[in-house]
N, C-alpha and C positions, 0 to 999 in steps of 0.2 A: 795168753793166745787162743782165740776161740777156735773151736773145732769146726771145720767147714766139711759138710757132707752134700755132694752133688744130688739133687732131687730129680727124679724122672716123673714124668706125667703116666707112664704105662699103657699110652694110647698110640696107636699107629698113626704116623704122618709120612705119606710116601709120595714119591714122584714116579708116575707111570708113563712108559714111553713103548710105542709099537716096535716090533722087529720085522723083519721080512717073512720071518714063520708065522707071525700073528696075521699077516694078510694072506699068506697061503692057508692057513687054517679056517678063515672066514668063510662061510657059506656063500656060493654065488647068488643065492636068492637074498641074503643079507645085503651084500654089496650092491646088486642091483635096486632093492629098495631104498638104500642109502642114497645112492646116486640120483634116483628119481626124485626123493623127497628134497635133496639139495637144491636140485634145479628148479623144482615147482615153486620152492619158497622164494629161491633169487628172483625168478622170472615175475612172481607175483609182487614183490617188493619193487622191482623195477617200474611195473606199471603203476603201482601206488606213487612213486615219485614223480613218474610221468603226469599223473593227474595232479599231483599238488603242485607241479610246475605250471600247469594251465589254470590253477586258482579253482580247481574243482574240489578240492579236499578242504572242508571247513575244519580248521583247527591244526595241531602239528601232525607232522608225519615222521614219527621216531624210527627211522628205517634200521633193519638189523643185518644188513647186507655186510657179509664178511663174518658174522657170527653165527652161522646156520650149522656150523659143525657141532656146536655145543648143544643145541636144542635137539638136532636130529640123532646124534651119537646117543643122547641119554634116554629119548622118547621111544625108540625103536625097539626097545626090549620090554615095552609096558603093554599091559593087556587092557581091555575096555573098561573094566572096573577100577583100575589104579587112576589115579587123579593128578593134576598139576594145577599150579596158578603161577602167576608171574608178575613181571614188571610193566612198566609203561612202555618200554621197548619189547613189546611182547608178540608181534606178530608172528614171528618164526616158533615161539614156543607154542602158540596157539595153533598154528598151522601144522607143525609137526605132530601134535596130538590128534587133531582132527583128520589129517589124511592117514595117520596110523589106524585110526578108528574104521574109516570107510573102505580103506584100501591098504590092510596091513601087509600085503605083497604088492610091489610094482613091477611091472613087466616093461622093460625099456623100448620094446618094440610097439607096445599098445598103453602109453603111460596114463593116460586119463579117460576113464569110463565116465557115463552119464551121471552117476551119484557123487564122484569126485568133482565133477564139473559144477554140480550143483553146489556143494559146499564152498568151492572157491568164489562162486558168485555171491553166495550168502554172506561170505566174510567181507568181501569187497564192498558189498551193499552196506554191511553194518559199519565198516570204516567210513563210508562216505555219508553215513547218517540216514540211511534210507530203510523204509518200512519193511522191506524183506529180510532185513538183517536179523542176526541171532537174538538180539535185544531191541528189535523194531527200531534201530537207528539211535537208540538212547546211549549205548555204550562208546560207540565209536572206536577209534583206533587205540585208545588206551585202556578200554574196558571190554575184553572180548571173552565171551562166555558161551559155552554149549554143554550144558549139564550132561546131556546124553552120551557125549563123548568122553566125559570124565576131564573137560576143561572147565575148571572152577571159577576162573575169571582172572583175567590181568588187572593191574592195580595201578593208579597213577600216583599213589603216595609211595616214595621211596621206602622200602622195607614194610610197607603195609600189608603185604600178603603172607609174611612169615608167620604170624600168630594164627591166622586163618588156616593155613595148611597144616599147621601143627595140631589144630582142633579136628581137622579132617581126619589126619593120621590117628588121633584118639579114638575117632569113631571107627575106623578101619580096623584098629586091634581090638576094640571092645565089641565089636559085631561078630568077632570070631572068625575073621577072613585073613588071609595073608597079603591082602592088598596093600600097596604103598602109595605115598603121595610124594610129588616133588614140588619145591618152592623155588623158584628161579628168581634171582635178584644179582645186581651188580656190586662193583666195586664200592660205590658210594653207600649202599646199604650195609656194607660189612661194618660200618661205623655206627649204625643206628641201633638205638636201645631195644626196640621191639624185636630185632632180629636176634640180639644176644639174649634176651628174656625168652624168646622161643627156644634157642639152643639149650638153655638149662632146663626148662621144662620137659622138652623131648627126651634130653639124656636122662634126666631123673625119673621119667614115667616109662622110658624105654619104648619110644614111639616110632612107628616106620615111617620116618618122613627123610627124604634127602634134600638138604639144603645146596642148592646148585648155584655156585658164584661164577657169574660171567664177568672175568676180570678183563674188561677192555681197556684199562689203565687210565681212563678220562671220565671225569664227569662232563659236564657241559664243555668246559675248557681247562678244568684243573687237573693237573697230573697227579696221579694217585701218591706219588711220592711227596707232594707238597703238603698234603694231609694225615698221611701215616707213615709211622716209622718203619713199618715192615709191610711191603705190598704183596707179600705172598699171604692172601687174606685166608687162605685154609688153616693158618696158625691158630685162628680163633678156636677152632676145634680142640687144641690141647688143653684149653681152660676149662672146657665143659666135658672132657673125656669122651668125645666123639672123634672116632677115627676118620682121617681124611685122605682124600687123594687128589694130586695136583697133576693135571695134564695139559698137553698143547691141544686147545681147542679147535686148532686150525687142521687136526688129525681126528676126523669123526670117529674112526676105529678105536683110537685111545680113549676117547669118551666115552664109547660104547663098553670097552672092556672095564674100565674104572666104575661107570655104572653099574654093569653087571655085579661086580664085586659088592658094591653098595648094596644092591637089591638082595642079594644072597644073605648078607647080614641082617638086613631089615625083614625079609621074609621069614626069617627064622627066629624072630622075637628078641634079637639082640640090642634093638635100637636103633637110633639116628645115624645118619652119615653125611659127610661134607665132601662134595666135588667140586673144585675149583678149576675151571677151564680158561687158559689164556686166550683171549679172543681180541679181535680188533674190528671196531665199526670202520667200514671204509668211507663213511660219510660224516657230516657233523651231527652234532645231536638232533637236529630237526631240518629236515629238507634236503634238497638235491645236490648239496654243495660239499667237497672235501673239508675236513678240518683245516687243513693248510690254508684255505681261502679266508680263514678268519686269524690267521697268524698264530695259533697255539701248537701247531703241528707242523714238521717239515714235510715237502715232498718227498724227499729221500726215505724218511721214516714210513710214510704211507706207501712208497714204491716197494719198500722191503717186506712189509705184511702183505700187500697185494699179490707178491710172489709166492706166498704161502696161502693162497686161497683154497679153502676145504673143498670146493668143487673141484678145481684141478687136481689136488692131491688124490681124491678118491679116482678120478679118471684115469690119472697116471698109473695107480696100482692096479686097476682093473685091466688096463690095456697090456701092462707087463705081465698079468696072469693069463692073458689071452681070453678074458672074459667078454671083451667089448674092443671095438676099434675106433679110430677118429671118427669115422662115418656115424658110427652109432651113438657116441657122445653128442655129436652135433645133432642127431635126431632127436635125442632126448632134451637138449637146449631148445630145439625147434617146437617140439610138442608142449614143452612147459611154457614156453612163451606163447603159444598159440592158445593154450588153454586160458592163461591170464588175460590176454586180450580179449578172448572172447567173454570172459566175465565181465570186463570193462564194457565191451561192445553192447551187452544186454542192458547196461545202466545208463549208457551216455547216447547222445545223439548230436548231429550238427545242429549247431545254433542258428535257426532261421534269421534272428535279428544281428548276428554278428558274423559275417562270412568268414570262413576259414578258421572258426572256432567252434568248440564243442560246448555241451551243457548237460547237467543231469536231466534225465527225462522228467518232465514235471509231475507225471502221475505216480511217480515212485515215491515221492517225499511222504512221510508220515502225515497224517491228518492232525491238525493243530488242536483238536479236541482231545487228543491223546496225552497232551502235555503234563497232566497231573495225575493221570491212571497210574496206580501202582505205588503211590506215596505210602499207601498202606493196604491191607486186605479188606475183605468186604464183610468180615465177622460172619460169614456163613458157618463156620466151625462151632459157634456158639448157639446156633439156632434151635438145636435138639436137646441142649443141656437143660436141667431143671432150674428155672428162675425163681428167685424169692427175695422180696425186699424185707429185712428183718423188722422194718417199720410197721409193716402189715402183719407181723407173725401173731396169732392168737393162742398158740400152743404154750406149753411150758418152757421153762428156762433152766440152764445148766449155769451155776456160778463159776468163774473163772478169772484169771488175770489176761489181760491183753496179750503179754509175751507169751503166755502158755497156749492161748488160742493161734499165736503165729507158728509155734512149734507143732502143734496138733494139726494145723491146717496142711503143713508139709508133710508131715508123716502119713496122713490120710491120703494126699496125693501120690506120695511116692510108693504107698502100698498098692494102689490102684492102677498106676502107670509105671511100669519098669524102665521107661525111656528117661525118666526124670533124674538128673544128676545134679547134685549141688556143689559149688565151687566158692572158695573164698579163704580169706586169712583167718585161721583159727577155728574156722567153723566145725572142725572134727575134734577139738580139744575143750577143756574147761567146761565140759559138760552143756555144750550148745554154744559155743563162741562167747564173746565179751558180755552179752546180755541175755544168754539163755533161748535165743530165738530158733537155734538148731538142735535144741535139747534132745538127746536120745537117738538122734539120726545116724551118727557114726557108728553106735554099738549095734543098731538094728540093720543098717544097710552096708555097712562096711567100705573100705577105701576105695572100691571101683565107683561107688554112688555118691560118696561124701568125700571130696577131694580138698584136703588143706593146702593152700597154694603158697608159694613163696610171696614175698612182698614185691610183686610186679604186676601191677594192675593192668598196663597195656598188654602185657603178654598172656595173662590167664584170662583177661576178659576176651582178647581176640580169639584165643583158643576156644572159649565158650561160643564165640560168634562162628567159628568153623564148625563146631558141633551142631549148632542150630541150623546152619546152611545146609549141612550134609543130610538132615533130616531124620535120621535114625535115633535121635536122643533130643530131649528137651532140657537144656542147663537153665539152673537158677544159680546166678551169680550174686554174691554179697560184697558190697564196697563197705567196710567198716564204717567209713565216714564219707558223706555225699562230695565232699571236697576232692577227694580221690579221684573222681571223675576227670578232673584236669589232667592227672598224670595218663589217664588212659583216653584221653579226649579223641585221639586218631581213630581207635578202635570203636569208640562209642558213637561219634558222630559221623567222621567221614567214611567209616565201614558199615558198621551194623544199621545206624539211622538212614543211610542212603542207598543200601544195596539192593532192595527190593526195586525200587525206582529205577535205579541207574542201569540195572539189567534188563529193563523193560517188563518188569512184574512178572519175571520167571521164578523168583525164589520166595519161599516162605522163609519167616525169620522167627520161630518159636523160642524166644529167650526172655527171661525174667530177670531184671536187675532189681536186687533189693538193698536199700540203704536207709538210714535213721538220720533225723535231724535230732541235734543233741545241744541246742541252744539252753543255756541255764546252767551246764555242768562244768564250766570253767576250762573247756579244752582249747580255747583260743581261736585266733583268726583261721587257722587252716583246718579246722575240723569241724566247724558248725554251721554250714551255709545250709540254706533250703534250696534244693536244686529244681523245684518245679519251674522256675521262670526260665532258666536255660533249656530245660527240655522241652518246654512249650513252645519255644521258639526254634526248634530243632526238627526238620521234618523226618517223618518215619516213626516217631516215638509215640506210643500211649503212656498214660500216666494215671496212676491211682494213688489215692490217699484216704484211708479209713479213719475216722474218729472214734471207732469203738470197736470191740472184738467181733460182734456179730457181722457188721459190715466187713471187715477185714476178711473173714471166712469167705464171703460171696465175692469180693473182689479179688482176692488171690486165686479162688478158684477160676475166675473167669480169666485172669492174666495167664495162668497156667495152661488154659485151653487155647489161647489166643495165638494165631500164626503170625503175629506182629511182635517186635520186641516191646515189652512193657516195663517201665520204672514203677516200682513199688516203694512209696515213700512211708517211712514209719517215724515215730516219735519216742524219744527216750521218757518224756513226761507222760506217755501212755502206758508203757511197758508194765509198770508196777500197778496200774490202775485196777481196781475191783470192778469187774465187769462181767457179762454174761452172754451165752450164746443159745441158740434155740435147741430144744430138745431132739434128738432123732439123728439121722446121718447128716454130717456137715458137708454135703456134696453140691449143695445149691451153689448158684452164680447171680452176681448182680452185673448185668450186661451193661454195656456203654449205651449212649444215646438217650432216646426218650425214655422217662423213669429212671434215669442213671442218678440223679440229684434227689435229694430229700428234703422236705420242709421240715425242719425241727421245730418251728414256732411261726404260725400264722400271724400276720400283722398288715397294716394298712398305710404306715408312714415311710418306710423305706425298706428296701431289699438289702439284706446283708449276705454277702456271698463269702463263703470261707471253708476251710478243710482242716484236717488233722486235729492238733489240739486247740487250735484256735476257734474251733466250734464250742468248745466248752468255755473258754474265755469269753467269747461273743455273748454266750446265753448269759452269764453272770453279768456282763455290762448292760445288757438289755434289761435285766431284771433291775439292776441298781438305778438305771436313768429312767425308768418307766416309759421309754419310747416305745410306741407300737410297731416294733420292727417285724418284718418276715425273715425268719433266719433259715439260710438255705445251706445244708452241707453238701459240696459238689460232687465229692467222691471220685468221679473220672474228671480229669483236668485238662487233657490235651484237647486242641480244636475240634478234632472229628468225633471225639468220644462224648464231649461235654453235652449235658441234657439243656439244649437251647429252649425247649418247649417249656419246661418248667421256670427256668431263669426268665424267659420273655414274659410268660404269663404273670410272674409276679412283678416285673418292673412296669407292665401295662397298668397294673393295679397301684403301686406305690409311688410310681414317677421321680424315685430317686434310688440312688445305689451306692452302697458302702463296701467296699472290697477289703477284706480283713486278712492279713497274713503277718507272720511273725519277723521274718528276716529283713536283710537289708533292701531298701528301697530301689537301688540301681539295678539289680539283678533280679528284682522281686517279679513273681507271677502276675502280681496285678497290673503292672504296667502294659502288659499284652492284652490282659482281659479287659481293661478300661477302654483301650483303644478299640477293641472288638465291640464292646457294648455301645460305645457312642457311635459307631458306624451302623450297627443294627437297630439301635433303639432311640436314635436322637430324638425323634419326633415325640416320645414319651417321656423325656427327661426333663424335670423343672430345674434341675440345678447339674452343674458338672458331676461327674462320677468322682466319689470321694474315696481316699483310700487311707488304711492304717497299716503301717509298716514299721519295721525297726528303722535305724539311722541309716546314714550314708556308708558308714565304715562296717566292716565285719566285727563281730563280738570279740572282745579280747579278753585276757586271763583275769584282770582285776574284777572282783565280783560286783562292785558298784558299776564300774563301766559296762560290763557286760549287760547287766540289768538295762541301763540306760541306752544301750545299742539295738534292744530287742523289743517287739510289742508282747504285751499281755492284757490282762482285763482293764487296766487303767488307761492304756492307750485306746483301747475300743471305746471306752466311756467318752474319752475326749473327741473321738471321732464322731460317735453318735451326737453329741452336742454341737458339733460343726454341721451336721445334716440338719438338726433341729433348727439352728440359725437361719440356714439356707432356706428352711420351709416358714422363716417368719415368726417362730415360736421361741419364747424365751425358756 
């Protein structure tokens, strides 16, 4: 008979409910402000739904009517330097934070002053997509951000904000503050991997982040119990040693008391907390109709929850305490509604072409020339740095290995800039990770700057994204293999790649992602891809790829100084290569744009465009074939950074192009580049752009099949022969 011993997590999980004594103990100023915020948010949302009903809101209207108690109760205790981010249903979260910022105390007799009125108008303008919005109309309803107020940005991806908030909390802690961060999400996000990964990171590293679960019981129409065995979602904290509070979200004071207890823990350095608030959205997922209109909720259920309206609860308690009367509550309601209607009145007008209807004032729309502004920055941050092309260096050289230059460049940068932190799997062990690229860094800079992460790419990359967006740190992330970007795809592409543009060019994103191509080492289909083609077609990212150590120094230094996210691609074939770097301080940069590419060999017959280890394979192939090719090492690969001057000059001379890369044809970088070249330089081409790539399939484990799936010197030779045939030569 086995011995059975009950196990306990040792971490608190409690239900918190208010008593009459709690309401009596609450300060009148707190309750006045709470009532005012609740009514301002409710009235604002009602106006949003009114405009949506008139067809004036382009896109969804995810109203939070009914859920205001959770946002107000949690935010009302925050300071200006505390931060929040939230979900697609985030109007109330955003408004609670910005109202609290501009008017931390509200007077029921004079609810809205000029500054608060301006904030309401800017918020509505953003939701309507207008130029005066916080993100110039780019963010809209689901992406509300005002960094000055500590509103980091709501998020349209379910669970997508959790890693970013966790990164912000890391920055709060490691900047020596006692500030905290709140991440709001719903019952649906409680099943999302990035949320659970964030729980783990925050708990392991004792980060001051509160995960606030708005449990409104429904996704669009799916009841929480249909997809989860336990709909008390704060139970998740038990698995990560995170104490959790469960409260009635229709009671804002209960939310406030639970949040205050959580903040006390967080500000004292004890780590994260979870608060789950049971709330209810009075309307459908999107738009001005109740859920019962779509058949997934009953009118009786909706009536029961409406009877628990948080606005009514606070008003009743305040009346019972003698703090306000019915007329005073009605006045608060009237002032809030007047303010929301005034915000709308400043943005809409009668439609002269459709009597009885209204329209957006035409002059308030953003100028269409703004459409691509902010996809990336202007690189002004690189203008004062020492630029050097190693191809032009005439001084002495120091012998080294490529991989040692990788580690030395990071060491130099970390010594010069204490904001740089390194994150990744095993980067702190094995004397520099699995390849030695971070050699010596952990011993020299310690665990606060070289962070060995769990195997949770979406979580730790998103955390790094939060660090970058905070601005006080400059994260360098290592993905052990580039295929792992698919695990982290939401944070890599939906979040970090889009964030600057999405929020109207308000954000800088100083993040470097390092990874290595490992074709030829037998690691198989899920470890060997070349990511250049994927990133080149993803907005927001810059890409560098160095074929030698001296270039690596300059390209990495530029990437580390850049205020955009930069992918730095390395190759295992280059790591052990005997190489050299210029004598002297290795602080130079190779900036993007004009001069970014280098001509490795001048020629007249064909322009060969390539990068990384294929530069060396192409040079060998040119030597073997005798084709008079002009070999160009691109170095910067993305659309905005590529040296079109050097490429264009060469094409106009040779009238033929061969793009050389090692990986699979379908995801290959050359597909995008060939399209761009044929549109830019069609008149100078005597034959179609030719490509050398691997096969269609990803490389596999078998040594012979892996070799057959990738390109090396032999495939470049064949490509050059095809070009030669196109020139009419044998």
